[in-house]
Every structure is written in C-alpha cells, then in structure tokens.
ZARO-139605 format. One record per residue (C-alpha): x, z negated, y negated; residue number from 1; residue in one letter. Coordinates in Angstrom, 1 decimal, decimal comma, always signed. Each point is the difference from the previous one (the first is absolute). Example, Ala and Ser with C-alpha at 12.3 -4.5 7.8 and 13.67 -1.06 7.14 Angstrom:
+--------+--------+--------+-------+-------+
|   east |     up |  north | torlo | vexvo |
+--------+--------+--------+-------+-------+
|  +12,3 |   -7,8 |   +4,5 |     1 |     A |
|   +1,4 |   +0,7 |   -3,4 |     2 |     S |
+--------+--------+--------+-------+-------+
***
This chain:
+--------+--------+--------+-------+-------+
|   east |     up |  north | torlo | vexvo |
+--------+--------+--------+-------+-------+
|  +28,6 |  +50,6 | -105,3 |     1 |     X |
|   +1,5 |   -3,5 |   +0,0 |     2 |     X |
|   -2,3 |   -1,1 |   +2,6 |     3 |     X |
|   +0,9 |   +3,0 |   +2,1 |     4 |     X |
|   +3,7 |   -0,5 |   -0,5 |     5 |     X |
|   -0,4 |   -3,7 |   +1,1 |     6 |     X |
|   -1,8 |   +1,1 |   +3,2 |     7 |     X |
|   +2,8 |   +2,2 |   +1,3 |     8 |     X |
|   +2,7 |   -2,8 |   +0,1 |     9 |     X |
|   -2,4 |   -2,2 |   +1,4 |    10 |     X |
|   -0,9 |   +2,3 |   +2,9 |    11 |     X |
|   +3,7 |   +0,3 |   +0,7 |    12 |     X |
|   +0,4 |   -3,7 |   +0,2 |    13 |     X |
|   -2,9 |   -0,5 |   +2,5 |    14 |     X |
|   +1,7 |   +2,7 |   +2,3 |    15 |     X |
|   +3,5 |   -1,7 |   -0,3 |    16 |     X |
|   -0,6 |   -2,9 |   +2,4 |    17 |     X |
|   -1,0 |   +2,3 |   +2,7 |    18 |     X |
|   +3,3 |   +1,9 |   -0,4 |    19 |     X |
|   +2,1 |   -3,1 |   +0,1 |    20 |     X |
|   -2,0 |   -1,4 |   +3,4 |    21 |     X |
|   +0,9 |   +3,6 |   +1,5 |    22 |     X |
|   +3,7 |   -0,3 |   -1,1 |    23 |     X |
|   -0,1 |   -3,3 |   +1,6 |    24 |     X |
|   -1,1 |   +1,2 |   +3,3 |    25 |     X |
|   +2,6 |   +2,9 |   +0,0 |    26 |     X |
|   +3,2 |   -2,2 |   +1,0 |    27 |     X |
|   -2,1 |   -1,4 |   +2,9 |    28 |     X |
|   -0,5 |   +3,2 |   +1,5 |    29 |     X |
|   +3,7 |   +0,8 |   -0,3 |    30 |     X |
|   +1,0 |   -3,1 |   +1,7 |    31 |     X |
|   -1,3 |   +1,4 |   +3,6 |    32 |     X |
|   +2,9 |   +1,4 |   +1,9 |    33 |     X |
|   -0,2 |   +3,4 |   +1,4 |    34 |     X |
|   -1,0 |   +0,1 |   +3,8 |    35 |     X |
|   +2,9 |   +0,8 |   +2,3 |    36 |     X |
|   -1,7 |   +2,3 |   +2,6 |    37 |     X |
|   +2,9 |   -0,7 |   +2,6 |    38 |     X |
|   +0,1 |   -4,0 |   -0,5 |    39 |     X |
|   -4,0 |   +0,7 |   +0,4 |    40 |     X |
|   +0,4 |   +1,7 |   +3,2 |    41 |     X |
|   +2,6 |   -2,4 |   +1,4 |    42 |     X |
|   -2,5 |   -2,8 |   -0,6 |    43 |     X |
|   -3,0 |   +1,3 |   +1,5 |    44 |     X |
|   +1,9 |   +1,6 |   +2,8 |    45 |     X |
|   +1,4 |   -3,5 |   +0,8 |    46 |     X |
|   -3,2 |   -1,5 |   +0,1 |    47 |     X |
|   -1,4 |   +2,7 |   +2,3 |    48 |     X |
|   +3,1 |   -0,5 |   +2,4 |    49 |     X |
|   -0,8 |   -3,8 |   +0,1 |    50 |     X |
|   -3,5 |   +0,5 |   +0,9 |    51 |     X |
|   +1,0 |   +2,2 |   +2,8 |    52 |     X |
|   +2,5 |   -2,6 |   +1,1 |    53 |     X |
|   -2,7 |   -2,5 |   +0,0 |    54 |     X |
|   -2,3 |   +2,0 |   +1,8 |    55 |     X |
|   +2,8 |   +0,6 |   +2,8 |    56 |     X |
|   +0,3 |   -3,6 |   +0,3 |    57 |     X |
|   -3,6 |   -0,6 |   +0,4 |    58 |     X |
|   -0,6 |   +2,9 |   +2,6 |    59 |     X |
|   +2,9 |   -1,1 |   +2,0 |    60 |     X |
|   -1,6 |   -3,3 |   +0,8 |    61 |     X |
|   -3,4 |   +1,3 |   +0,5 |    62 |     X |
|   -1,7 |   +0,5 |   +3,6 |    63 |     X |
|   -0,8 |   +3,4 |   -1,0 |    64 |     X |
|   +3,6 |   +1,1 |   -0,2 |    65 |     X |
|   +0,8 |   -1,7 |   +3,4 |    66 |     X |
|   -3,0 |   +2,1 |   +1,6 |    67 |     X |
|   +0,8 |   +3,1 |   -1,8 |    68 |     X |
|   +3,8 |   -0,1 |   +0,9 |    69 |     X |
|   -1,0 |   -0,1 |   +3,5 |    70 |     X |
|   -2,3 |   +2,7 |   +0,0 |    71 |     X |
|   +2,5 |   +2,1 |   -1,8 |    72 |     X |
|   +2,8 |   -1,1 |   +2,3 |    73 |     X |
|   -2,2 |   +1,0 |   +3,1 |    74 |     X |
|   -1,0 |   +3,3 |   -1,5 |    75 |     X |
|   +3,4 |   +1,3 |   -1,1 |    76 |     X |
|   +1,9 |   -1,4 |   +3,2 |    77 |     X |
|   -2,6 |   +2,2 |   +2,0 |    78 |     X |
|   +0,4 |   +2,6 |   -2,3 |    79 |     X |
|   +3,7 |   +0,3 |   +0,6 |    80 |     X |
|   -0,3 |   -0,1 |   +3,6 |    81 |     X |
|   -2,5 |   +2,6 |   -0,1 |    82 |     X |
|   +2,3 |   +2,4 |   -2,0 |    83 |     X |
|   +2,4 |   +0,2 |   +2,8 |    84 |     X |
|   -2,6 |   +1,2 |   +2,3 |    85 |     X |
|   -1,5 |   +3,5 |   -0,5 |    86 |     X |
|   -3,7 |   +0,2 |   -1,3 |    87 |     X |
|   -1,5 |   +3,3 |   +1,0 |    88 |     X |
|   -3,3 |   +0,0 |   -1,6 |    89 |     X |
|   -1,9 |   -1,3 |   -3,2 |    90 |     X |
|   -2,1 |   -2,4 |   +2,3 |    91 |     X |
|   +3,0 |   -1,6 |   +1,3 |    92 |     X |
|   +1,5 |   -0,5 |   -3,4 |    93 |     X |
|   -3,4 |   -1,5 |   -1,5 |    94 |     X |
|   -0,1 |   -2,2 |   +3,1 |    95 |     X |
|   +3,6 |   -1,3 |   -0,6 |    96 |     X |
|   -0,7 |   -0,8 |   -3,5 |    97 |     X |
|   -3,0 |   -2,3 |   +0,7 |    98 |     X |
|   +0,5 |   -3,4 |   -0,9 |    99 |     X |
|   -2,1 |   -3,1 |   -0,1 |   100 |     X |
|   -0,3 |   -1,9 |   -3,2 |   101 |     X |
|   +0,7 |   -3,3 |   +1,8 |   102 |     X |
|   +2,2 |   +0,1 |   +2,8 |   103 |     X |
|   -0,4 |   -2,3 |   +2,9 |   104 |     X |
|   +2,4 |   -2,7 |   +0,5 |   105 |     X |
|   +0,9 |   +1,3 |   +3,3 |   106 |     X |
|   +1,2 |   +3,2 |   -1,6 |   107 |     X |
|   +2,4 |   -1,6 |   -2,5 |   108 |     X |
|   +3,4 |   +0,0 |   +1,4 |   109 |     X |
|   +1,4 |   -3,8 |   +0,3 |   110 |     X |
|   +3,0 |   +0,6 |   -2,1 |   111 |     X |
|   -2,2 |   +1,7 |   -2,7 |   112 |     X |
|   +0,8 |   -2,2 |   -3,0 |   113 |     X |
|   -2,0 |   +0,5 |   -3,1 |   114 |     X |
|   +3,3 |   -0,7 |   -2,2 |   115 |     X |
|   +2,0 |   +2,4 |   +2,0 |   116 |     X |
|   +0,3 |   +3,8 |   -0,3 |   117 |     X |
|   -1,0 |   +3,0 |   +2,1 |   118 |     X |
|   +2,7 |   +1,6 |   +1,9 |   119 |     X |
|   -0,4 |   +3,7 |   -0,7 |   120 |     X |
|   +3,1 |   +1,2 |   +1,9 |   121 |     X |
|   +1,1 |   +3,4 |   -1,1 |   122 |     X |
|   -3,4 |   +0,8 |   -1,5 |   123 |     X |
|   +0,1 |   +0,2 |   -3,8 |   124 |     X |
|   -3,2 |   -0,6 |   -1,2 |   125 |     X |
|   -1,2 |   +1,3 |   -3,7 |   126 |     X |
|   -2,9 |   -1,2 |   -2,0 |   127 |     X |
|   -2,5 |   +1,4 |   -2,1 |   128 |     X |
|   -2,3 |   -2,0 |   -2,2 |   129 |     X |
|   -3,2 |   +1,3 |   -1,7 |   130 |     X |
|   -2,6 |   -1,5 |   -2,3 |   131 |     X |
|   +1,5 |   -3,6 |   -0,4 |   132 |     X |
|   -1,6 |   -0,5 |   -3,3 |   133 |     X |
|   +1,0 |   -1,8 |   -3,2 |   134 |     X |
|   +2,0 |   -2,9 |   +1,4 |   135 |     X |
|   +1,1 |   -1,3 |   -3,5 |   136 |     X |
|   -3,5 |   -1,2 |   -0,7 |   137 |     X |
|   -2,0 |   -0,1 |   +3,2 |   138 |     X |
|   +0,9 |   -2,7 |   +2,5 |   139 |     X |
|   -1,5 |   +1,9 |   +2,8 |   140 |     X |
|   +2,4 |   +3,0 |   -0,8 |   141 |     X |
|   +2,9 |   -2,3 |   -0,2 |   142 |     X |
|   -0,7 |   -1,5 |   +3,4 |   143 |     X |
|   -0,1 |   +3,4 |   +1,6 |   144 |     X |
|   +3,4 |   +1,0 |   -1,8 |   145 |     X |
|   +1,3 |   -3,3 |   +1,4 |   146 |     X |
|   -0,9 |   +0,5 |   +3,3 |   147 |     X |
|   +1,5 |   +3,6 |   -0,3 |   148 |     X |
|   +3,2 |   -1,4 |   -0,9 |   149 |     X |
|   +0,1 |   -2,7 |   +2,8 |   150 |     X |
|   -1,1 |   +2,9 |   +2,6 |   151 |     X |
|   +2,9 |   +2,1 |   -1,2 |   152 |     X |
|   +2,4 |   -3,0 |   +0,7 |   153 |     X |
|   -1,5 |   -0,9 |   +3,4 |   154 |     X |
|   +0,0 |   +3,4 |   +1,3 |   155 |     X |
|   +3,6 |   +0,5 |   -1,6 |   156 |     X |
|   -0,8 |   +2,9 |   -2,1 |   157 |     X |
|   +2,2 |   +0,2 |   -3,1 |   158 |     X |
|   -2,1 |   -0,1 |   -3,3 |   159 |     X |
|   +1,7 |   +3,3 |   -1,0 |   160 |     X |
|   -1,9 |   +1,6 |   +3,0 |   161 |     X |
|   -3,3 |   -0,9 |   -1,2 |   162 |     X |
|   -2,0 |   +2,3 |   -2,4 |   163 |     X |
|   -2,8 |   -1,4 |   -2,3 |   164 |     X |
|   -2,6 |   +1,6 |   -2,0 |   165 |     X |
|   -3,3 |   -0,9 |   -1,8 |   166 |     X |
|   -1,2 |   +2,0 |   -3,0 |   167 |     X |
|   -1,2 |   -3,2 |   -1,7 |   168 |     X |
|   +3,7 |   -1,5 |   -0,1 |   169 |     X |
|   +1,0 |   -1,0 |   -3,5 |   170 |     X |
|   +3,5 |   +0,7 |   -1,3 |   171 |     X |
|   +0,6 |   -3,8 |   +0,2 |   172 |     X |
|   -1,1 |   +0,1 |   +3,9 |   173 |     X |
|   +2,3 |   +3,1 |   +0,5 |   174 |     X |
|   +3,0 |   -1,8 |   -1,5 |   175 |     X |
|   -0,8 |   -3,0 |   +2,1 |   176 |     X |
|   -0,3 |   +2,0 |   +3,0 |   177 |     X |
|   +3,6 |   +1,7 |   -0,7 |   178 |     X |
|   +1,3 |   -3,4 |   -0,7 |   179 |     X |
|   -0,9 |   -1,0 |   +3,8 |   180 |     X |
|   +1,7 |   +3,0 |   +1,3 |   181 |     X |
|   -3,0 |   +2,2 |   +1,3 |   182 |     X |
|   -0,5 |   +3,6 |   -1,1 |   183 |     X |
|   -2,7 |   +0,9 |   -2,3 |   184 |     X |
|   -1,4 |   +3,6 |   +0,5 |   185 |     X |
|   -0,2 |   +1,7 |   -3,2 |   186 |     X |
|   -2,9 |   +2,4 |   +1,3 |   187 |     X |
|   -3,3 |   -0,8 |   +2,0 |   188 |     X |
|   +0,2 |   +1,7 |   +3,2 |   189 |     X |
|   -3,7 |   -0,9 |   +0,8 |   190 |     X |
|   +1,0 |   -1,0 |   +3,3 |   191 |     X |
|   +1,5 |   +3,4 |   +1,2 |   192 |     X |
|   +3,5 |   -1,3 |   +0,8 |   193 |     X |
|   +1,4 |   +1,3 |   +3,5 |   194 |     X |
|   +2,2 |   -2,2 |   +1,9 |   195 |     X |
|   +2,3 |   +2,6 |   +0,7 |   196 |     X |
|   +0,9 |   -1,4 |   +3,5 |   197 |     X |
|   +0,8 |   -3,3 |   -1,3 |   198 |     X |
|   -1,7 |   -3,3 |   +1,3 |   199 |     X |
|   -2,1 |   -1,3 |   -3,0 |   200 |     X |
|   -2,3 |   -2,8 |   -0,7 |   201 |     X |
|   -2,6 |   +0,8 |   -2,7 |   202 |     X |
|   -1,4 |   -3,1 |   -1,8 |   203 |     X |
|   -3,2 |   +1,1 |   -1,5 |   204 |     X |
|   -2,4 |   -2,9 |   -0,6 |   205 |     X |
|   -3,4 |   +0,8 |   -0,9 |   206 |     X |
|   +1,0 |   +3,7 |   -1,2 |   207 |     X |
|   -2,7 |   +2,6 |   -0,5 |   208 |     X |
|   -1,1 |   +1,4 |   +3,3 |   209 |     X |
|   +1,2 |   +3,5 |   -1,3 |   210 |     X |
|   +3,6 |   -1,4 |   -0,3 |   211 |     X |
|   -0,4 |   -0,8 |   +3,9 |   212 |     X |
|   -1,3 |   +3,6 |   +0,9 |   213 |     X |
|   +2,9 |   +1,7 |   -1,7 |   214 |     X |
|   +2,5 |   -2,1 |   +1,4 |   215 |     X |
|   -1,2 |   +0,9 |   +3,6 |   216 |     X |
|   -0,3 |   +3,7 |   -1,2 |   217 |     X |
|   +3,7 |   -0,2 |   -1,0 |   218 |     X |
|   +0,9 |   -1,2 |   +3,3 |   219 |     X |
|   -2,3 |   +1,3 |   +2,6 |   220 |     X |
|   +2,2 |   +0,7 |   +2,8 |   221 |     X |
|   +0,9 |   -2,0 |   +2,9 |   222 |     X |
|   +3,6 |   -0,7 |   -0,9 |   223 |     X |
|   -0,9 |   -1,1 |   -3,6 |   224 |     X |
|   -2,9 |   -2,2 |   +0,9 |   225 |     X |
|   +2,1 |   -1,6 |   +2,8 |   226 |     X |
|   +2,5 |   -1,1 |   -2,7 |   227 |     X |
|   -2,2 |   -1,5 |   -2,6 |   228 |     X |
|   -1,9 |   -3,3 |   -0,4 |   229 |     X |
|   -2,7 |   -0,8 |   -2,6 |   230 |     X |
|   -0,7 |   -3,4 |   -1,4 |   231 |     X |
|   -3,3 |   +0,5 |   -1,6 |   232 |     X |
|   -3,7 |   +0,1 |   +0,4 |   233 |     X |
|   -1,5 |   +0,5 |   +3,4 |   234 |     X |
|   -1,0 |   +3,6 |   +0,5 |   235 |     X |
|   -2,7 |   -0,9 |   +2,3 |   236 |     X |
|   -1,5 |   -2,2 |   -3,0 |   237 |     X |
|   +0,3 |   +3,1 |   -2,2 |   238 |     X |
|   -2,0 |   +2,0 |   +2,6 |   239 |     X |
|   -2,7 |   -2,6 |   +0,0 |   240 |     X |
|   -0,4 |   -0,2 |   -3,7 |   241 |     X |
|   -0,3 |   +3,8 |   -0,4 |   242 |     X |
|   -2,6 |   +2,4 |   +1,2 |   243 |     X |
|   +1,2 |   +2,4 |   +2,8 |   244 |     X |
|   -0,4 |   +3,1 |   -1,8 |   245 |     X |
|   +1,7 |   -1,3 |   -3,1 |   246 |     X |
|   +2,8 |   -1,2 |   +2,3 |   247 |     X |
|   +0,4 |   +3,3 |   +1,7 |   248 |     X |
|   -0,2 |   +2,0 |   -3,1 |   249 |     X |
|   +2,0 |   -1,9 |   -2,6 |   250 |     X |
|   +2,5 |   -2,1 |   +2,3 |   251 |     X |
|   +0,2 |   +2,2 |   +3,5 |   252 |     X |
|   +3,4 |   -1,5 |   +0,8 |   253 |     X |
|   -1,4 |   -3,6 |   +0,0 |   254 |     X |
|   -3,0 |   +1,5 |   +2,0 |   255 |     X |
|   +2,3 |   +1,6 |   +2,5 |   256 |     X |
|   +2,2 |   -3,1 |   +0,4 |   257 |     X |
|   -3,0 |   -2,2 |   +0,8 |   258 |     X |
|   -1,1 |   +2,5 |   +2,5 |   259 |     X |
|   +3,4 |   -0,3 |   +1,8 |   260 |     X |
|   +0,3 |   -3,8 |   -0,4 |   261 |     X |
|   -2,5 |   -2,8 |   +0,0 |   262 |     X |
|   +2,0 |   -2,1 |   -2,5 |   263 |     X |
|   +1,9 |   +2,4 |   -2,2 |   264 |     X |
|   +3,6 |   -0,1 |   -1,3 |   265 |     X |
|   -0,3 |   -2,9 |   -2,2 |   266 |     X |
|   +2,2 |   -3,2 |   +0,7 |   267 |     X |
|   -1,7 |   -2,7 |   -2,0 |   268 |     X |
|   -3,5 |   -0,2 |   -0,4 |   269 |     X |
|   -1,9 |   -1,7 |   -2,9 |   270 |     X |
|   -0,2 |   -3,9 |   +0,0 |   271 |     X |
|   -2,2 |   -1,6 |   -2,6 |   272 |     X |
|   +1,9 |   -3,1 |   +0,4 |   273 |     X |
|   +3,2 |   +1,4 |   -1,1 |   274 |     X |
|   +1,2 |   +0,3 |   -3,8 |   275 |     X |
|   +1,2 |   +3,6 |   +0,9 |   276 |     X |
|   -3,3 |   +1,3 |   +1,2 |   277 |     X |
|   -2,4 |   -1,4 |   -2,6 |   278 |     X |
+--------+--------+--------+-------+-------+
***
C-alpha cells in the first residue's frame, strides 16, 4: 500500500511540468491583437488600387495603347457619323461596324492625338463590361481593367455610366470597383442586355461564345445593332474554330452575323503581343 501511495504523487509530479508549459504558452496566444476587418480591407484595397495606378502608367507609355487608341478613335468617330445617317438593312449595319485591327496611317486624322479625347458631340455613350476576371490577383485581368478605365476617359464616358460584371469577382474586387466609381451588376445577365435605344460599347474580352450570341439575340434589330460596338474577340475567328453545325445549332446569331458581314462586329481582335490579349 505504501508503494502504491507513493506512486500516486509521483505520477502527478510528472504531469505537473506539462501543465506549467501549457500555461506559459497561453499568455502568448492572448498577446495577438484581434484583426480589424475594416482596416484589413483598407490595406488590401489600397494595394490593389496602387497596382491599377501603376498598370495605367505602364499602359499609357506603351506602343499598344497608342495603336489601340487610334483604332478606337477611328471606329467611334466613324460610328458617330453613321448614327446621323439612316441605316436600312442588317447588312448595312454589319458593314458599317467593320473595323480593321490596325488602321492605315492615311486613315488616321492628322490632329488625332493619343493623349486627347474623342469628341462625342451630343451622343452619350454607355459602356457594359463582362468577364474582366480577378484583377486583384491576375495581372492580365488588371491590365484589361486599366484599359477599360482609360477607354472611358478618352471617350468621355462617366464611370457611373459603366456597368461591370464577372461571377468570379471577390468582395474585395467589388469594393475596389465601387471605389473607382463604376457600377457593379448584382445579377448575372448572361449577356442578355438590350441597349434600349442608347449607344453602347460592350467591353467583352475573351468572353464565352454563348455570351456574344446572347448579346446579339437581345439586340437583333437594325436600330439596336447600329448603336452598339463590341470590343472583344473576332466573330470570324469564333466561326473558324467551331464546326459549322455546332455554330448554327448553339450560336445561331453569331452564324447569322457572319453570313451578313465578313468581319463581324468586334472592334479589337486578339493580339498576342499585348498584355490585354494573352
């Protein structure tokens, strides 16, 4: 019995140091200050906004921006002129919206300055952007957003007249976009947005083929198509990558558009050398 009684306190003595070590660690856990979600957002959003600002500076001094701005200036200036003239058929509409991806120097107005703005006159453009991607973490998506912001500035489109949506947006990215002044759509329109008679630029880089098809379906009239411009992938390229029967069955409006126009409605085609199109 004596041996057993001696064994009990001995066992408690060996467990004692473990308890003391655990107690020693406890104050260190309490030393960590609780994280402030608001302060964390401000820090993260500030980093994203700075990266967007840096991307804007890099884009402004690039050859791609100068070339793209000339292309956009030519397209929208011609488009504004055509809005004043009656368009009678869909074929006329598709023909008017054709644009080469690299305008000839002779086609560029002598007073067209990349640093200037497009004179839109009394025409008030709106802009809708789909599928821009996770710009907080992806440099390509960030370059695409930067291009969009500069496009709005050069075309004198208020940021409040620009609607943006991507199902992949994080809450941080939504907050950043709100800070930048654009309107983030709360629901997925799946491209089924009617322009309702208002001149609209759709900024849709590398969107799914169904999205382009839905957009055409929603605006399949002479009046609507004559008032919209799509900055996105070449419809002719989409046709070349798909079997004819698949295009006709799943994307009939892209097929119809390609039948009416050799080049399609898209304004900018893919350029492998550009950070926007990689």
